[in-house]
N, C-alpha and C positions, 0 to 999 in steps of 0.2 A: 593835330590839335592837340587830343586831349596830354601828350607825349611834350610837347611847349610846357602846357601849363604845369604839370608835374615839376619841370624845371625852373619854374619859374618860383613854386608853392617852395622845393627843396632849396632855393637859391636866398630867398626868404625867411625859411625856416634858419637857415645859418647864420646869416644875418644877426636876425634876434640873439642866436645863442651867442654869437660873439659881442651880441652888445651886453649880455648879461652877465659874459664874464667882465667886459671891461669894467662893469662896476666895482669888483671887488678885485682889481689887479694894480699893483703898485707901477707906475709909469714914469719914466723918464725922458727927458728932450733934451735935443742937442746931440751933438758928435760924441763928444767924449764922454758925456755918462751914458750914453747906448752903448758905444764898445765898452765900455767899465763893465756894465752890466750884462750885457751879452756875452762877452770871455769868461765871466765866472759863473754863467750859468753851462755853456756850454762845457768846462773843465769840470763844474759839479757833477753835471751826466755823464763826463769819460769823454766828450768828443774834442779833439782838437780846434784850437780857433781858426783855422783856413778848412773849416768846412762849411762856412758860411761867410763869403767875402764881406767883411763892412766899410762897406765905403758908402758917402753921402748919407749917412744915416741925420733921422729927425727924431725916431720915436722909438721907444720899446714900452712894453708892457708883460707882465707875466702874473698872473694869476700861481700862489704856489697852493693856494688848495685844489686844483684842478690841473696844475702844470701847463695850462692856457700860456702859450706866450705869442706875442707877433714884434715885427720891429718894421717900420715904414723907411724910405730912405726916397730920395727927391725924384725917383725915375727909374722905370727898369733898367737893368743892369746886366751885362752879359761877362761872364769871365771861364779862360779856357783853364783847365787842371792840365798842364804840359806834362807831367809825368803821364798822368792818365788818359790822355788826348780825348776830354771831352768837353764839351764846351755847354755850360750850363747857363739857363737864361733864370731871372728873380724879379721878380715885378716890382713893382713898387711896395707892395703888402707881402706880407710872407707870414704867416699862421702856420702853429705845430702844439701840439701837444707834446710835452717833453720830459721825460723820469729818467732815471738814471739806465745809459744804456740803449736808450730808445726814443726818436723822434716818430712821433704817429698821424694821420691826420694834417700832413703838409700839403699847406697850399700855397701857390703862386712861387711855384720851383719846377722849371724845366729842365730834363737832359739830353741834349740831341743826339738821336740814335740814328747811324745812319743819315739819310733821308727827314729823319721824323724829328719833332720836337714834343716829347713826353713827358706829362707829369710828373713828378717823384711823389711818392705819398707816404714813404718810409723807409727810416733809417735806421740803423742799428750797429754796436760793435760786440764783438765776441767776447767771450770771458778774459780774455789775457789780452783783450785792447789790439792785438795785430790790425786787425781787417776790418773796415764798416760795410757793412752790407746792405744796396741800397734797394727798394722795392718803387716801378713805378704803377701806377693807375690801370696798367695793364694787366699787372699778375706777376711781370716778368722781375726779376729779381739778378743781382749782380754783385760779387764781391770787390771790395779793392783795398790796399796797404794804406792801413791806417797813415801812413809817413807822407802819402799823396795830398793829406791833407792838414799838413801839419806845415806852423810858421816855421821860418830859421832854427828862430828861436827856442821852439819845441825840441825841432830835430838836433840842436846842439843839444840841449838839457836832456834827449835820450840818448846820446853819444854817450856820454859824460861815465 
């Protein structure tokens, strides 16, 4: 019983932290505005546009002071990254703290490893931006070529 209470308290604490963050956020609504704002943040942070599929967007918020960002979409969404053969599930709301070359404390993203869906908690790029490293809540990490997450447009630019 104590364990369950601790989880509830941690969850409530997390919600109140996020509510405080929302108060200082720049928030945009609608698919086009959200897409534009998210892709700008991803590019400014050194991540390719395709690292988070941007479908069915409704709301995006970003707190410049802390790097806290969230995005809401109409419902959960699964995306299969064919080049790396990974199925990733995106919840209706995804949150993260974003800084140059790193996203940490990610919530709402799970990668399917063998038969398990494992929460992804951190992503980072290496200095030459050729790889993206992801870390799960269980502490396991893996690297992928950054091209696996690039849009066709980004791949064309990289080849020029």
